[in-house]
C-alpha positions in Angstrom: 43.6 -104.8 -38.8 45.6 -105.5 -42.0 44.8 -109.2 -41.9 41.1 -108.5 -41.4 41.1 -105.9 -44.2 43.0 -108.2 -46.6 40.7 -111.2 -45.9 38.2 -111.5 -48.9 34.8 -112.1 -47.3 33.0 -112.0 -50.7 35.2 -114.9 -52.1 34.8 -117.2 -49.1 31.6 -116.1 -47.3 33.6 -116.4 -44.1 34.7 -113.7 -41.8 38.1 -113.9 -40.2 37.7 -115.0 -36.6 41.2 -115.2 -35.2 44.7 -114.1 -35.9 47.8 -115.5 -34.2 51.1 -113.8 -34.3 54.3 -115.1 -32.8 57.9 -114.0 -32.7 61.0 -114.6 -30.5 59.6 -112.4 -27.7 55.8 -112.6 -27.7 52.7 -114.5 -28.7 49.7 -112.4 -29.7 46.2 -113.7 -30.3 43.5 -111.5 -31.8 39.9 -112.7 -31.5 37.2 -111.0 -33.5 34.2 -110.9 -31.2 31.8 -109.2 -33.6 31.6 -107.5 -37.0 29.2 -104.6 -37.3 28.0 -104.5 -40.9 25.5 -102.3 -42.7 22.2 -104.1 -43.3 22.7 -103.7 -47.0 26.3 -105.0 -47.0 26.3 -107.8 -49.6 29.3 -109.7 -48.2 28.4 -110.8 -44.6 29.7 -113.7 -42.6 28.0 -117.0 -43.1 28.2 -117.4 -39.3 25.3 -115.1 -38.3 26.5 -115.1 -34.6 29.7 -113.2 -35.8 28.0 -110.1 -37.1 25.3 -107.6 -36.2 23.3 -105.6 -38.7 23.6 -101.9 -38.2 21.7 -99.0 -39.7 24.4 -96.4 -40.3 26.7 -96.8 -43.3 29.4 -94.7 -41.6 29.9 -97.4 -39.0 30.0 -100.2 -41.6 33.0 -102.5 -41.0 33.5 -101.8 -37.3 35.0 -104.8 -35.5 35.1 -105.6 -31.8 38.5 -107.2 -31.0 40.0 -108.9 -28.0 43.8 -108.8 -28.1 45.9 -111.0 -25.8 49.7 -110.6 -25.7 51.9 -112.9 -23.6 55.7 -112.8 -23.5 57.9 -115.8 -24.1 59.9 -117.6 -21.4 63.0 -115.3 -21.6 61.2 -112.7 -19.5 61.3 -113.3 -15.7 58.0 -111.7 -14.9 54.8 -113.2 -16.3 52.8 -110.6 -18.1 49.5 -111.4 -19.7 48.0 -108.3 -21.4 44.4 -108.3 -22.6 42.8 -105.4 -24.4 39.3 -105.1 -25.9 38.8 -102.5 -28.5 36.4 -101.4 -31.2 38.1 -100.6 -34.5 37.0 -99.3 -37.9 38.3 -101.1 -41.0 
């Protein structure tokens, strides 16, 4: 959420689509499926498939995320955790 919030849409015209995080134990991939932006929001994504116009200002900045976390090889069991969530920026 911090990476999406820190990304400057108005400077680039692009919305952040993916975030990859890796450490010694896990790989995490976050894919933004959709941004929900108020119809009067001036800084929308140039990729019109990545956002949907909404009517309510209270919901402006909602994002639909798919988060996948996979442990690295040091774990004996293979775990692949996928979560889909709707978050407010």
